[in-house]
N, C-alpha and C positions, 0 to 999 in steps of 0.2 A: 387541396384536400378533396377527395372524390366521394363526397357524402353530403347529405342534407343535415345541417345543424341548426338547433334553436339558438337564437341570439342570447337567450337567457338560460343557457344550458347549466344544469346543476353540477356543481363540482363537489363530489363526495370524497371524503377521506378514504384511503384504502381500507382501513379497518372497518368502517361502516359499510362500505360496498361489499366487502367479503362476507360480513355478517348477514347482509340482505340477500345474498345469492341463494342460500339454502331456503329462506322463507319464501322467496318468489317462486322457486321451482316447486316447492310444496304446494303453493297456491295454484299454480298452473296445472299440476298433475293430480293432486289429491283433494283439493278444496276448490273454491272459486269456480273456475271453468274446468270441467272434467273432460277426459278423453271421450270421443264420441262412441256411443254404443251402436251396434247394428240393430236397426229397428226391424222387428218381425214383419210388420205390415205398415206401409205408408199410404196415405190416401192422396189423390191428386187434388190440390187446392187451387189449381189454375186452369187455363184453357189448354186444349190440345195444341201441340207445337205446329207452327206453320213455317215451313222452310222459305228462306229468302223473301220474307215479307217484313214491312215496317209498319208499326201501329200508326193509326191516324194521328196527325199532328206531331209526329216524332221524326220526320225526315231530316230537319235541320240538326236536331240533337244527335242523331245517329251519324250524320255526315261529319259533324265536328269530331266525333269519336273515331270515325274511320280515317281521318286525316293522318293519323299515326302510321298507317300502313304505307302511305306515300312517303312521309318524312323519314321513315326507317327502312324503306325498301323491303318491306315484308319480314323484317327480323322479328323473331318471336312467334312466327306463324307455323314453322315447319320443324319437325323433330330432326335431330342430327342424322345425317345420312339419308335424308328423304329421297324417295323416288316414286314415280307413278307409272302405270302401264295400263293399256287397254287389254282386257281379258274377256273371254266369252261370259255372257250373263246366263248362268245356269239356273237362275231362279232361286238359288239358295239364299238364306237370310244372312248373308255376309255383308259387312259394311262396304259401301262404295260412295264416292262423292256424287256421282250421277251415272245413269245408264241410258243408252240410246242405241237403237238399231241392233239389239241383241248383244251388245257389248257394254261393259262397265269400266269405270276408272277405278282401279285398285291402287292403294297407296301403302307403302312400306317405309321403314327406316331401320337404322342399326341400333336404336336405343335398347332393343331386347338383348343385345350382347354386352351392355354396360352393367357395371356393378350398381345395385340398387340399395339405398339405405334401408336398414331394418326398421328403425324408428324415424318418424317424420322429422324432417329438418324444420326448425323454427325460424321464422322470418319476421322481424319487427320492422315495419315500414309504413309508408302512407302513399296514397294513390297519386297525388300531385307532384311527387318528388322525381326529378329526372334521373338521379342516381339510383333510386329505388327501381325505376323502370328498367334500367340496364340489367339489374339483377333478376327482375321478373322475366325479361326476355331470355336470359340464360336458363332460368328454371324451365321455361317453355321449350327451348331447344333441346334440353336434356331430358324433358318429359318427367321431371321430378315432382313427386307429391310433397307438399309443404304445409305446415301449419302457419297461418298468417295471423299475426297480432297487430291490427291496425293502430298506428300511433300518430294520428293527425295533430296539427298544432292546436294547443289548448286542450288536448285530451287528458283525461284524468284516470283512465283505466289501464292501458298497456304502456303508454309513454313513461309513467313513473316506474313501472316494473322493469322496462328496458334500461332506464337510468340506474336502477338498483343493481341490475345484473352486470352492466358493463361500465358504469361509472360516469357516463355522459349522455346527453340528449343528442345523439348523432345517428342518422339513419341513411342507408339501411344498416341493420345490426342482425347478424346471423348467428344462430346457436345450432350446432350439430351434436345431438346427444349420442350419436354413433361413435364419434371420435373425440368428443370433449372440446372441440374447437368453438371459440367465440370470436367473432370478427367484425370489425368496422371496415370501411373503405370498399366501395363498389368494385373496383378493379381487382383488389385482393380476393374478395368473395367470389367473383366470377372465375378467376384463375383456380381457386381452391375447388370449386364445384366441377370444373372441367377435368381437373387432375384426379379428383377423388371419384367422380361419378360419370366421367365421360372418357374420351380418348386422349385427353390432354391437349387438344388443339382448340384454342379459343377462336371462334369465327372472326373474320376480319372486321365485321360490322360492330363487334364488341371490343376491339382492341385498337381503335383509332384515337385514343386519348380524348383531347378536347373536342374533336369532331363528333365522337360518339355522344358525349355529354350534351353538346349543343343541339344535335339532331333529336336527342331524346327530349330536350326541353321544347323544341319546336313541335314535336309530336303531341305534347301535352298542352301547348299554347291555346288551341281553339276551345279547350275545356275550361279555360279561365280559372284554374285552381280548384275545380270541383274535386271533392274528396280530401282536401287539404286541411279543412277546419272541422273540429269536432262539434257535434250537436248532442244535446241531452238524449240519453237512451237508457233502456232497461237491458241489462245483460242476460244472455241465455245461460242456463245451467251447463249446457254442453255446446261445444262449437258447432256451427252449421257446416254443411258439406257442399262445396261448390265445384262442379265440373266446369273447367274453363281452360282457355289459353290466351296468351297476351294480345294477340293480333285482332281478336274479335271485337268489333266496336260495341256489340251488345253486351259482351262480358265487361268491357270497360265501364259501362253505365252502372251495372250492378256492383262492381267493385268500388266505385265511387261512393255508393250508398253504404256499403259495408264499412268503408273506411271512415266516413263522417260519423257513423253511429258507433264506431269502435267495436264492431261485432267480430269476434274471432271465428275463423273458419278453416276447415281442412280443404285445401285445394287439390282436387284430383285433376292433374294436368293431362290434357288430351289434345296435343298439337296435331297438325296434319301429319299423318304417318304413324301416329301413336296406336299401339295395339289396344289401348283402353277405349277407343271409339267403338270397337266391336263389343266390349263389355257393356257399355251403356245401351247399345242397340239390343243386346240380349236381355238386358234388365228391363227396359221400358218399351221395347218395340220401335224406338226412334233413337236417332242420334241427332242431338241439337244442343248447342250451348248458347247462353248459360243454362245449366240445369242445377237447381238447388234442392237440397234435402234439409229439413229441419227436424232432427230427432226429438227436440223438445215439444213440438206440437204434433209430431207424427204425420207430417205432410211433405209432399214434393211438388215442385213447380217447374215448368218450362216457361219461356217467353219473358224477356227482360222487363217489359212494362209491368207485367203481373208480379214478377219477383220484387221489383222496387216498391210497388204498392203494398205487397205483403210485408216487407221489411218495415216500412213506415207504420203500417197499421199495428204490427205486432211488437216492435221494439223501440220506436221513437217515443221519448218521454213527453 
């Protein structure tokens, strides 16, 4: 079974599960957590971003999160059809990884030719699950924006909602409101996403069966289950917004905190080669992830250490 299951998974009768579906959807869209509104003005609640720097005392933590890039050979870092090239640096405010000697590294991909979901795909998962990581990598490769409902072990917010929707505590669990699909099993979810929102070709690194699952587990091992257990929290009225992609170790650290606090968030995926990197550059004058917006407090933040502290101060109970 290619998923993470709770040993005490609730077994609901079909009739009660069906009755719960409507109530849960109503809570997720009309009450409880509402769809995020675009804030007219957000203030910077953190430091200015510093590229390629690690906060004091955080080198070991970041290194343990960065191990995933080695274990997974970079999977989840590059959008489908990624390519890069050296082009003249004309001084224009266009995104580039770096520039030197009058030239800059421009990145592109083919995700702009793929079908995009009109409504955000919903993903119930938790950070320390290797099966969930597989799906997160697929989301990054396809450059898909998703609404994430963290379901860590012991969680009382979104885990019960996922059970009510699907009938069992098994993760990842995907809901696509565009097609009406509800799915368990990581391999089935990945195949569905590439067929529906990609070119139908699942990358080799995601279709090696047990080898994929084992290496995803190895990628998470240095983090020792961080993000897998729920901690008491105060829920926001609206989901947070996180610009992110799976391969960034700084993103991993923020997602672990979001997961353990069960904080829902809209992920704006911006893998290498994503056109959304230019959007963030235009919006804030910088591209750097993680980048967090909180419409509930009217703030935005760069820098993983500052974001984690903000989440703790604002939402930890």
